[in-house]
C-alpha positions as a Markdown table, in Angstrom:
| # | Residue | x | y | z |
|---|---|---|---|---|
| 1 | Met | 2.4 | -34.4 | 13.3 |
| 2 | Tyr | 2.2 | -34.3 | 17.1 |
| 3 | Arg | 2.3 | -37.5 | 19.1 |
| 4 | Asp | 0.2 | -36.2 | 22.0 |
| 5 | Ser | -1.1 | -33.0 | 23.5 |
| 6 | Thr | 2.1 | -32.4 | 25.4 |
| 7 | Asp | 3.9 | -32.0 | 22.0 |
| 8 | Ile | 1.6 | -29.3 | 20.7 |
| 9 | Pro | 3.0 | -25.7 | 21.1 |
| 10 | Ser | 1.0 | -23.5 | 23.3 |
| 11 | Asn | 0.2 | -21.1 | 20.5 |
| 12 | Ala | -1.1 | -23.8 | 18.1 |
| 13 | Val | -4.8 | -23.1 | 17.5 |
| 14 | Glu | -7.7 | -24.5 | 15.7 |
| 15 | Arg | -9.6 | -21.9 | 13.7 |
| 16 | Val | -13.2 | -22.1 | 12.6 |
| 17 | Gln | -15.0 | -20.3 | 9.8 |
| 18 | Thr | -17.8 | -18.1 | 11.0 |
| 19 | Gly | -20.4 | -15.8 | 9.6 |
| 20 | Val | -20.4 | -12.5 | 11.6 |
| 21 | Arg | -22.6 | -9.5 | 10.8 |
| 22 | Ile | -20.8 | -6.2 | 11.4 |
| 23 | Glu | -21.5 | -2.6 | 10.7 |
| 24 | Lys | -20.5 | -1.8 | 7.1 |
| 25 | Arg | -18.3 | 1.3 | 7.7 |
| 26 | Leu | -16.6 | -0.4 | 10.7 |
| 27 | Leu | -15.7 | -3.4 | 8.5 |
| 28 | Lys | -14.2 | -1.1 | 5.9 |
| 29 | Val | -12.0 | 0.6 | 8.5 |
| 30 | Met | -11.0 | -2.8 | 9.9 |
| 31 | Lys | -10.1 | -4.2 | 6.4 |
| 32 | Ala | -8.1 | -1.1 | 5.6 |
| 33 | Leu | -6.2 | -1.4 | 8.9 |
| 34 | Ala | -5.5 | -5.1 | 8.3 |
| 35 | Glu | -4.2 | -4.3 | 4.8 |
| 36 | Tyr | -2.1 | -1.5 | 6.2 |
| 37 | His | -0.5 | -4.0 | 8.6 |
| 38 | Asp | -0.3 | -6.8 | 6.1 |
| 39 | Leu | -2.6 | -9.0 | 8.2 |
| 40 | Thr | -5.7 | -11.0 | 7.4 |
| 41 | Leu | -8.9 | -9.6 | 8.9 |
| 42 | Gly | -9.1 | -12.6 | 11.1 |
| 43 | Asp | -5.6 | -12.0 | 12.5 |
| 44 | Leu | -6.5 | -8.4 | 13.2 |
| 45 | Ile | -9.7 | -9.3 | 15.0 |
| 46 | Glu | -7.9 | -12.0 | 17.1 |
| 47 | Gly | -5.3 | -9.5 | 18.1 |
| 48 | Ile | -7.8 | -6.8 | 19.1 |
| 49 | Val | -9.8 | -9.3 | 21.1 |
| 50 | Leu | -6.8 | -10.8 | 22.9 |
| 51 | His | -5.6 | -7.4 | 23.8 |
| 52 | Ala | -9.1 | -6.3 | 25.0 |
| 53 | Phe | -9.4 | -9.5 | 27.1 |
| 54 | Asp | -6.2 | -8.4 | 28.9 |
| 55 | Gly | -7.3 | -4.8 | 29.3 |
| 56 | Lys | -4.6 | -3.6 | 26.8 |
| 57 | Cys | -4.9 | -1.2 | 23.9 |
| 58 | Pro | -3.9 | -3.2 | 20.8 |
| 59 | Phe | -2.7 | -0.2 | 18.8 |
| 60 | Glu | 0.4 | 2.1 | 19.1 |
| 61 | Glu | 0.2 | 5.8 | 18.4 |
| 62 | Glu | 0.9 | 5.5 | 14.6 |
| 63 | Ser | -1.9 | 2.9 | 14.2 |
| 64 | Leu | -4.3 | 5.1 | 16.1 |
| 65 | Lys | -3.5 | 8.0 | 13.7 |
| 66 | Arg | -4.0 | 5.7 | 10.7 |
| 67 | Ile | -7.3 | 4.5 | 12.2 |
| 68 | Ala | -8.5 | 8.1 | 12.5 |
| 69 | Glu | -7.7 | 8.7 | 8.8 |
| 70 | Phe | -9.6 | 5.5 | 7.8 |
| 71 | Arg | -12.5 | 6.6 | 9.9 |
| 72 | Lys | -12.7 | 9.9 | 8.0 |
| 73 | Ile | -12.3 | 8.2 | 4.6 |
| 74 | Tyr | -15.2 | 5.8 | 5.4 |
| 75 | His | -17.3 | 8.2 | 7.3 |
| 76 | Leu | -17.3 | 6.1 | 10.5 |
| 77 | Asp | -18.7 | 8.4 | 13.2 |
| 78 | Leu | -19.5 | 5.7 | 15.7 |
| 79 | Asp | -17.4 | 5.4 | 18.9 |
| 80 | Trp | -17.3 | 3.1 | 21.9 |
| 81 | Lys | -20.5 | 4.7 | 23.3 |
| 82 | Ala | -22.5 | 3.3 | 20.4 |
| 83 | Ser | -21.5 | -0.3 | 21.4 |
| 84 | His | -24.5 | -2.5 | 22.1 |
| 85 | Arg | -26.8 | 0.4 | 21.0 |
| 86 | Leu | -26.7 | -0.1 | 17.2 |
| 87 | Val | -30.0 | -0.5 | 15.5 |
| 88 | Glu | -30.5 | -2.0 | 12.0 |
| 89 | Arg | -32.0 | 0.2 | 9.4 |
| 90 | Glu | -35.0 | -1.1 | 7.5 |
| 91 | Pro | -33.7 | -2.4 | 4.2 |
| 92 | Ala | -34.6 | -0.3 | 1.2 |
| 93 | Pro | -37.4 | -1.7 | -0.9 |
| 94 | Met | -36.2 | -3.7 | -3.8 |
| 95 | Leu | -37.0 | -2.1 | -7.2 |
| 96 | Lys | -38.4 | -4.4 | -9.8 |
| 97 | Gly | -36.4 | -4.3 | -13.0 |
| 98 | Pro | -37.9 | -4.3 | -16.5 |
| 99 | Thr | -37.8 | -8.1 | -16.8 |
| 100 | Gln | -39.4 | -8.8 | -13.4 |
| 101 | Gly | -43.0 | -8.3 | -12.5 |
| 102 | Ala | -45.4 | -9.9 | -10.0 |
| 103 | Gly | -45.0 | -13.3 | -11.8 |
| 104 | Gly | -41.2 | -13.4 | -11.6 |
| 105 | Ser | -38.8 | -13.2 | -14.5 |
| 106 | Arg | -40.0 | -12.7 | -18.0 |
| 107 | Arg | -38.4 | -14.5 | -20.9 |
| 108 | Val | -37.5 | -12.7 | -24.0 |
| 109 | Arg | -38.1 | -14.7 | -27.1 |
| 110 | Arg | -35.5 | -14.4 | -29.8 |
| 111 | Lys | -36.5 | -14.4 | -33.4 |
| 112 | Ser | -34.9 | -17.2 | -35.4 |
């Protein structure tokens, strides 16, 4: 497609797939905001980070109002002061269902 690196537009990028762990309610708000702006979650994150790297707010007044609404809907009470201070909860113990015991799954035999 491009003959050499001088032919590549400056905004041509190479994206990689990544597995990122993120706080559940924060992700819900981000997904809602991306949907509201008809963006992918990745595009939203890229935009937020690029603005932050330049010390700029990525959102206009209307988006900030919408974010406040989404935060209420998803009960997101964290703010910037919680950054780098989040602690994972211990996962709830898994309950064993009626077909699982100490020996693993139990087969149910059908009558012929």
